[in-house]
C-alpha positions in Angstrom: -0.2 -0.3 0.0 1.4 3.3 -0.8 0.8 6.3 1.4 0.8 9.7 -0.1 0.9 13.2 1.6 -0.1 15.9 0.2 1.2 19.1 1.8 -0.6 22.5 0.8 1.8 25.7 1.4 0.0 28.3 3.5 2.8 30.5 3.5 1.9 34.2 2.7 3.4 36.2 0.2 6.6 38.7 1.2 5.3 42.1 1.1 7.1 45.2 1.3 7.0 47.4 4.3 6.5 50.3 2.2 3.4 48.9 0.6 1.7 49.2 4.2 3.2 52.7 4.4 1.8 53.9 1.3 -1.6 52.6 1.9 -1.5 54.5 5.3 -1.3 57.5 3.2 -3.5 56.8 0.4 -6.4 54.5 -0.1 -5.1 53.2 -3.9 -1.7 52.5 -4.8 0.5 50.7 -7.0 2.0 47.3 -6.8 4.0 44.7 -8.6 3.2 40.8 -8.2 6.0 38.4 -8.5 4.9 34.9 -9.0 6.3 31.7 -7.5 6.4 29.8 -10.5 7.4 32.5 -12.6 10.3 30.3 -14.4 11.3 32.8 -17.2 14.4 31.1 -17.8 12.7 28.2 -19.3 10.5 30.5 -21.2 13.6 32.4 -22.5 15.2 29.1 -23.3 12.7 28.1 -25.4 12.9 31.0 -27.4 16.9 30.7 -27.3 16.5 27.2 -28.7 14.8 28.3 -31.9 17.6 30.2 -33.4 15.3 32.6 -35.5 17.1 34.8 -37.8 14.4 37.4 -39.3 13.3 40.5 -37.4 9.9 39.8 -37.6 10.2 36.3 -36.6 12.2 37.3 -33.3 9.9 40.0 -32.3 6.6 38.1 -33.0 7.9 34.5 -31.5 10.0 36.3 -28.6 6.3 37.8 -27.3 4.7 34.9 -28.0 6.7 32.4 -26.0 7.1 34.9 -23.3 3.1 36.3 -23.0 1.7 32.6 -23.6 4.1 31.6 -20.5 2.6 34.7 -18.5 -0.5 34.2 -19.3 -0.4 30.6 -17.8 1.4 31.6 -14.5 -0.8 34.7 -13.8 -3.9 32.8 -14.7 -5.5 32.6 -11.3 -4.2 35.8 -10.0 -5.5 37.6 -12.9 -9.0 35.8 -12.4 -9.2 36.8 -9.1 -8.2 40.3 -9.6 -10.9 40.8 -12.3 -13.6 39.2 -10.2 -13.1 41.3 -7.3 -13.2 44.4 -9.4 -16.6 43.2 -11.2 -18.4 41.8 -7.7 -16.9 44.8 -5.3 -16.7 47.7 -7.8 -12.9 48.0 -7.5 -10.9 50.7 -9.5 -7.7 48.6 -10.1 -6.5 47.6 -13.4 -3.7 45.4 -14.6 -0.3 45.8 -16.5 1.5 42.7 -17.4 4.8 42.6 -17.8 5.1 39.7 -20.3 9.4 39.9 -20.3 9.6 39.3 -16.8 6.4 37.5 -16.0 5.4 40.2 -13.8 2.1 41.9 -13.0 1.6 45.7 -12.1 -1.8 46.5 -10.5 -2.7 50.0 -10.9 -5.2 51.7 -8.2 -5.4 48.9 -5.7 -6.8 49.0 -2.3 -5.9 47.3 1.1 -8.5 44.7 0.7 -7.2 43.8 -2.7 -3.5 43.9 -1.6 -4.7 41.4 1.2 -6.0 39.0 -1.5 -2.8 39.0 -3.4 -1.1 38.5 -0.3 -3.2 35.3 0.7 -2.9 34.2 -2.7 -0.6 30.6 -3.2 0.6 31.9 -6.5 2.0 34.9 -5.6 5.6 35.2 -4.3 5.7 38.7 -3.4 4.6 42.2 -3.6 6.6 44.9 -4.6 6.0 48.5 -4.0 6.2 51.0 -6.3 9.9 53.2 -6.7 10.8 56.3 -8.3 13.9 57.7 -9.8 14.3 61.3 -9.3 13.9 64.2 -11.9 15.9 63.9 -14.8 19.3 65.2 -15.6 18.1 68.4 -17.4 19.1 72.0 -16.6 17.0 74.1 -18.4 18.4 77.4 -19.9 15.1 78.9 -20.9 15.1 80.8 -24.3 12.5 82.9 -25.9 13.5 82.2 -29.2 10.5 80.6 -31.9 11.2 78.4 -34.7 10.5 80.9 -38.0 10.7 79.1 -41.3 10.4 82.4 -43.1 14.1 82.7 -42.3 17.2 80.8 -43.5 17.7 78.4 -40.7 21.5 77.5 -39.8 22.0 74.0 -38.7 22.7 73.9 -34.8 25.8 74.0 -33.2 25.6 70.8 -31.9 24.3 68.9 -35.5 27.7 70.5 -36.8 29.5 69.1 -34.0 28.6 65.4 -34.8 28.8 66.2 -38.3 25.3 64.9 -39.4 24.9 67.3 -42.5 27.9 65.5 -44.1 25.5 62.3 -43.8 22.6 63.9 -45.2 24.7 65.1 -48.2 25.2 61.3 -49.0 21.5 60.8 -49.0 21.0 59.4 -45.7 18.5 61.3 -43.1 17.3 58.4 -41.2 14.6 57.5 -43.4 13.1 53.9 -42.9 14.1 54.1 -39.0 11.8 54.4 -36.4 13.2 55.6 -32.7 11.3 54.6 -29.8 11.5 57.6 -26.9 11.1 56.8 -23.4 11.1 59.9 -21.5 8.4 62.4 -20.2 6.2 62.6 -23.4 6.5 64.5 -26.1 4.3 67.7 -27.7 3.7 66.0 -31.1 2.1 69.0 -32.5 5.4 70.9 -32.3 6.7 72.5 -35.7 10.2 70.5 -35.4 8.6 66.9 -34.6 4.9 66.7 -36.0 6.3 65.7 -39.5 8.4 62.8 -37.9 5.7 61.4 -35.6 4.7 58.2 -36.9 1.2 58.7 -35.7 0.8 61.6 -38.3 2.5 59.5 -40.9 -0.2 56.5 -40.1 -3.3 59.4 -40.5 -2.7 60.7 -36.7 -3.6 57.6 -35.2 -1.9 57.3 -31.6 -2.2 53.7 -31.7 1.2 51.5 -31.5 2.9 55.2 -31.5 2.0 56.3 -28.0 1.7 54.9 -24.8 0.7 56.3 -21.4 1.2 53.3 -18.6 -0.1 55.6 -15.8 -3.7 56.8 -17.0 -3.8 55.5 -20.4 -3.6 59.0 -21.7 -4.6 58.3 -25.4 -2.8 61.3 -26.7 0.8 62.4 -26.5 1.5 65.2 -23.9 4.6 66.1 -21.8 4.5 67.7 -18.5 7.8 68.5 -17.6 9.4 69.5 -21.4 12.2 66.7 -21.0 11.0 64.5 -23.5 10.1 67.2 -26.2 13.4 68.5 -26.2 15.4 65.1 -26.2 12.8 64.0 -29.3 14.1 67.4 -31.3 17.4 66.4 -30.8 16.7 63.1 -32.3 14.7 63.8 -35.4 13.9 67.7 -35.1 13.6 69.6 -38.8 15.5 72.3 -40.1 19.0 71.6 -38.2 17.8 70.7 -34.7 17.8 66.7 -35.2 20.5 64.5 -36.4 18.4 62.4 -38.1 15.5 64.2 -39.3 14.2 61.8 -42.0 13.5 59.1 -39.1 10.0 58.6 -37.2 9.6 58.3 -33.5 7.0 56.8 -31.3 7.1 57.3 -27.5 6.1 55.9 -24.2 5.6 58.1 -21.2 8.1 56.3 -18.5 8.4 59.9 -16.5 5.1 61.1 -16.1 6.0 63.5 -12.7 5.8 67.3 -13.8 9.0 67.7 -12.0 10.5 65.0 -14.4 10.9 62.1 -12.0 10.0 58.3 -13.4 8.3 55.5 -11.9 10.0 52.3 -12.2 6.7 50.5 -13.0 5.9 52.8 -15.9 9.7 52.5 -16.9 9.4 48.6 -16.9 5.8 49.0 -18.7 7.3 51.0 -21.6 10.5 48.5 -22.0 7.7 45.8 -22.7 5.7 48.1 -25.0 8.7 49.1 -27.0 9.2 45.4 -27.6 5.9 44.8 -28.6 3.9 47.9 -29.5 0.0 48.1 -28.2 -2.9 50.5 -28.9 -3.1 53.4 -26.5 -5.1 51.1 -24.1 -2.6 48.5 -24.1 -4.4 45.7 -26.1 -4.0 44.2 -29.5 -0.2 44.3 -29.7 1.6 44.5 -33.1 5.1 43.7 -32.5 6.2 44.6 -36.1 5.7 47.9 -35.0 8.7 48.0 -32.8 11.4 50.8 -33.2 14.7 50.3 -34.6 16.4 52.5 -31.6 15.3 53.2 -28.3 16.3 56.6 -26.7 16.6 56.5 -22.8 17.6 59.9 -21.2 16.7 58.7 -17.7 18.5 56.7 -15.2 19.3 55.7 -11.4 22.1 54.4 -9.3 23.9 51.7 -10.5 24.5 48.0 -9.1 20.5 47.3 -10.0 19.8 44.6 -12.8 16.2 45.4 -12.7 16.1 46.7 -16.6 18.3 43.5 -17.3 15.5 41.4 -18.9 13.9 44.2 -21.0 17.1 45.2 -22.6 17.8 41.7 -23.5 14.3 41.3 -25.3 15.4 44.7 -27.1 18.6 43.4 -28.3 17.3 39.9 -29.0 14.9 41.7 -31.5 17.5 44.2 -32.9 16.2 47.1 -30.9 19.2 49.0 -30.3 18.9 50.4 -26.6 20.9 54.2 -26.2 21.1 55.3 -22.6 22.6 58.4 -20.9 25.1 58.1 -18.5 23.8 60.3 -16.0 27.1 62.5 -14.9 27.3 64.6 -11.9 30.5 66.3 -12.4 33.9 66.3 -14.4 35.6 64.1 -11.8 36.3 60.3 -11.5 33.2 58.5 -10.2 30.6 61.2 -11.2 28.7 58.9 -13.7 25.5 57.6 -12.1 26.5 54.1 -13.6 29.9 53.9 -15.1 30.9 50.5 -15.1 32.9 48.4 -15.3 29.7 46.1 -15.6 28.8 42.3 -16.6 31.8 41.1 -18.3 34.2 43.8 -17.3 32.2 46.6 -19.4 33.4 49.9 -19.1 31.1 52.8 -19.1 30.6 55.5 -21.1 31.2 54.2 -24.6 30.9 57.7 -26.3 30.6 61.4 -25.7 28.0 63.7 -27.5 27.1 67.4 -27.4 25.1 67.9 -23.7 25.5 71.6 -22.8 23.0 74.7 -24.0 21.4 72.3 -26.6 18.8 74.3 -28.1 15.9 72.0 -28.9 11.7 71.9 -29.1 9.9 73.3 -26.3 7.0 71.5 -24.5 5.2 75.3 -23.9 3.9 75.9 -27.5 4.1 74.3 -30.9 7.0 76.8 -32.3 8.7 77.5 -28.7 12.7 76.4 -28.3 14.4 75.8 -25.0 17.9 75.5 -24.2 19.0 73.0 -22.0 22.0 70.9 -20.8 22.6 67.2 -19.2 23.9 63.6 -20.6 20.3 63.6 -21.3 20.9 65.9 -24.0 24.1 64.0 -25.0 22.1 60.6 -25.7 19.8 61.8 -28.4 22.6 62.6 -30.4 23.6 59.0 -30.4 20.5 57.6 -31.2 20.1 59.7 -34.4 23.3 58.6 -35.1 22.1 55.1 -35.0 19.3 55.8 -36.9 21.5 57.7 -39.8 23.7 54.3 -39.7 20.5 51.9 -40.4 19.2 54.1 -42.7 22.0 53.9 -45.0 22.9 50.0 -43.7 19.5 48.9 -42.4 20.6 44.9 -42.3 23.7 45.8 -39.5 23.2 44.0 -36.0 23.3 45.8 -32.9 27.0 45.0 -32.4 27.6 46.0 -36.0 25.6 49.7 -35.4 27.7 49.7 -31.9 31.4 49.3 -33.3 30.2 51.7 -36.0 29.3 54.3 -33.2 32.9 53.6 -31.2 35.2 53.2 -34.1 33.8 56.5 -35.4 34.6 58.5 -32.5 37.0 61.0 -32.7 39.4 61.0 -29.8 39.2 64.1 -27.6 42.6 66.4 -26.1 43.9 64.7 -23.4 44.4 66.6 -20.0 46.0 63.8 -18.2 43.6 62.7 -16.2 43.3 59.1 -15.0 40.7 57.1 -13.5 40.7 53.7 -12.0 44.3 53.4 -13.3 43.3 54.4 -17.0 44.5 57.3 -18.6 42.0 59.2 -21.1 44.2 59.1 -23.8 43.7 55.4 -23.9 40.5 53.9 -25.5 38.1 53.5 -24.2 38.5 55.6 -21.0 36.5 56.5 -18.1 35.7 59.9 -19.4 34.9 59.9 -23.1 34.6 56.0 -23.4 36.0 55.9 -27.3 35.7 59.6 -27.9 33.2 62.1 -29.4 30.5 60.8 -31.5 31.1 61.6 -35.2 28.3 60.8 -37.6 29.9 61.2 -40.8 33.0 59.0 -39.8 30.4 56.1 -38.2 27.7 56.3 -41.1 
């Protein structure tokens, strides 16, 4: 006779203490749910085992495998949450992170938190975290874009030698750049023609996403994202790749430029497989080729690694600002070395007194400084490279950028035993961006 003992675990999910504090201050909060049987490794291994080569196949298959796996693992919890909303007139709504097999539950109350805490499938509940205001020193300008005058290219555009690439016939055509930022004033005169939503007959589906509030129309509360987008694709000499198109996700919804980690994760998933403005009806083929991330927090945290891995799998070139806070050694927010001994930054680009689009009007300009202003030059240069050579891999685009960079004049500074005369170094990486050399 065989005896079988069935053991049911009644262990409660781990709940971060900050969640209870947040509930004391507000009736409705956002939480992230992790799952005991998430097993993302097995899903990722299934995808890697297929050895796909075409971009379309990779985008669609990666999403299908990871999302199907997440749907199965999350099924009982999602059903419970939907039932609680129907029966008890709850206001919460769900935002699935298919890449990492996690679930954001927004506007959840204490009662539902307790239900999640007691659910046998839930591993933990994580409180919402925020990255402080974006690296963005505004230097207000009252100039307006005037198309009646002969406009000269801005100094930063000349500095990276983008016009020389334009003269060869590459202005970023057939390349789409994703912007994860504070939003964009899409009606701005420098940006409207490059917005893919306008090219589609003014549809914001697949071109705009606001995870918090599901705002159906692109807006920008702080001005950061509008300025960044102008440096990437702005017309008449304001952007590096004026022939490219842009799409955007609002990962930094705070009026002070702060970014919710939950929103950044949601945007990262959306870039990997865009949806309509409500987060439904995914179409992975609408993913961009480049994604600009002019945001960042302290180093040593791997919470975005799976998102970046999914982007890279699909050939989406990820560009991040370094977030420097000074000219001395160790003043980058995340200088490296990273996994595998990676050293950061990779490359330097103009970031001081950059004139670009303002979010305050459809023809206003704003001068601003920061590494947030440098990253879009690299994103624009990546678009120029891919426009001229569309079949390049991420590694080849990276090599083109770093090989084409110009070494700066060394001032004899040494960081961590590495002189700035060496390539790469901790000051400018491989050197200063030069689009003409790279594209």
